[in-house]
C-alpha positions in Angstrom: 123.4 75.2 101.2 126.7 76.8 100.1 127.5 80.5 100.8 127.5 81.5 97.1 124.0 80.0 96.7 122.8 81.8 99.9 124.2 85.1 98.7 122.5 84.6 95.3 119.2 83.8 96.9 119.5 86.7 99.3 120.2 89.0 96.3 117.2 87.7 94.4 114.9 88.2 97.4 116.2 91.7 98.1 115.5 92.5 94.5 112.0 91.1 94.8 111.3 93.0 98.1 113.5 96.0 97.3 110.6 98.4 96.4 108.3 97.1 99.1 107.7 99.4 102.1 105.2 97.1 103.8 104.2 93.4 104.0 102.2 91.0 106.1 103.6 87.9 107.6 101.3 84.8 107.6 101.6 81.2 108.6 100.2 79.0 105.8 101.2 75.8 107.5 98.2 73.5 107.5 96.4 75.3 104.7 95.2 72.6 102.2 96.6 72.8 98.7 93.2 73.7 97.1 92.7 76.5 99.6 96.2 77.7 99.1 95.7 77.8 95.3 92.4 79.6 95.7 94.0 82.1 98.1 97.0 82.7 95.8 94.8 83.1 92.7 92.4 85.6 94.4 95.4 87.6 95.6 97.0 87.6 92.2 94.0 89.3 90.7 95.0 92.4 92.8 98.7 92.0 92.1 99.4 90.6 95.6 102.1 88.0 96.0 102.9 85.4 98.6 106.5 84.3 99.0 107.7 81.6 101.4 111.3 82.3 102.5 113.5 80.4 104.9 113.7 82.3 108.2 117.5 82.5 108.3 117.5 84.0 104.8 114.5 86.2 105.4 116.3 87.9 108.4 119.2 88.7 106.2 116.9 89.9 103.4 114.9 92.3 105.5 117.9 93.7 107.4 118.4 97.4 106.7 115.2 97.7 104.7 111.7 99.1 105.4 110.7 95.5 106.2 113.2 95.1 109.0 110.5 95.1 111.7 109.4 91.7 110.4 112.7 90.1 111.4 111.7 89.8 115.0 108.4 88.0 114.0 110.2 85.3 112.0 109.7 82.0 113.7 108.3 78.8 112.4 106.9 78.6 108.9 106.2 82.0 107.3 105.1 83.6 104.1 105.5 87.2 103.1 102.4 88.7 101.5 103.0 92.0 99.7 102.1 94.1 96.7 98.7 95.4 95.7 97.8 99.1 96.3 99.1 99.1 99.8 99.6 97.0 103.0 96.1 98.1 104.0 94.7 96.6 100.8 96.6 93.4 101.4 95.3 93.2 105.0 91.7 93.7 103.8 92.0 91.0 101.1 93.6 88.5 103.6 91.0 89.1 106.3 88.3 88.4 103.7 90.1 85.2 102.5 90.8 84.0 106.1 87.1 83.4 106.4 87.2 80.9 103.5 90.7 79.4 104.1 91.2 77.2 107.2 94.4 77.4 109.2 95.5 80.7 107.8 96.9 82.7 110.7 98.5 86.2 110.8 101.9 86.7 112.5 102.3 90.5 112.0 102.8 93.3 109.5 104.9 96.3 108.8 103.8 99.5 107.1 106.2 102.3 106.5 108.5 101.1 109.3 105.6 100.6 111.9 105.2 97.0 113.1 101.8 95.6 113.8 101.3 92.5 115.9 99.1 89.7 114.8 96.1 91.0 116.8 96.5 94.4 115.2 96.0 93.2 111.6 92.3 93.8 111.6 92.8 97.4 112.9 95.4 97.8 110.1 92.8 96.7 107.5 90.5 99.6 108.7 93.1 102.3 108.0 92.4 104.3 104.9 94.6 103.5 101.8 96.9 106.2 100.5 94.3 107.1 97.8 91.5 107.2 100.4 93.5 109.4 102.7 94.4 111.8 99.9 90.8 112.0 98.8 89.6 112.8 102.4 92.4 115.5 102.7 91.4 117.1 99.4 87.8 117.1 100.3 88.5 118.7 103.7 90.6 121.4 102.0 88.0 122.2 99.2 84.8 122.0 101.3 85.1 125.5 103.0 85.7 127.1 99.6 82.8 125.3 98.0 80.6 126.4 100.9 81.7 130.0 100.6 81.1 130.1 96.9 77.6 128.7 97.5 76.9 131.3 100.1 78.1 134.1 97.8 76.3 132.9 94.7 73.0 131.9 96.5 71.6 135.4 97.0 72.5 136.4 93.4 70.6 133.4 92.1 67.6 134.4 94.1 67.7 137.9 92.7 68.2 136.7 89.2 65.2 134.3 89.5 63.0 137.2 90.8 64.1 139.4 87.9 63.3 136.6 85.5 59.9 136.1 87.1 59.1 139.8 86.8 60.3 139.8 83.2 58.1 136.8 82.3 55.1 138.4 84.0 55.7 141.7 82.1 56.0 139.8 78.7 52.8 137.8 79.5 50.8 141.0 80.2 
């Protein structure tokens, strides 16, 4: 492959991976074509992509990017899996698909600069997604105020219900 072609391919891959801050690295060698098609179509439903890149090009593509940690894991046949809501979402989908697809193996992942080894992918899938973490944080912030408001309004509601009962009793008599 000539240098201009390599540079053009590296530029195209950098453009494709440019906005990505996390990805999983999998080995799809030995995955049968029907299973590969099933896997790709299931992932595409969640806007998750799989891209096979030659290792020498991949090392140059990920250099000086948030995916740089994957450079050390590049050996043998590899495919980058990225997209979706987050890397956690991608890991969840791949773990579910790995039960159906034979010979799919994980090599590692990177999320916001942190590298996860192959045996840590399942732990990564249990992390909350960004939206889940935000929801938990907001709930934790709002819960004390909600409890305080309930404690303040509770006795007033009891008094109001007693006054209403007395009023109803007086009107009935």
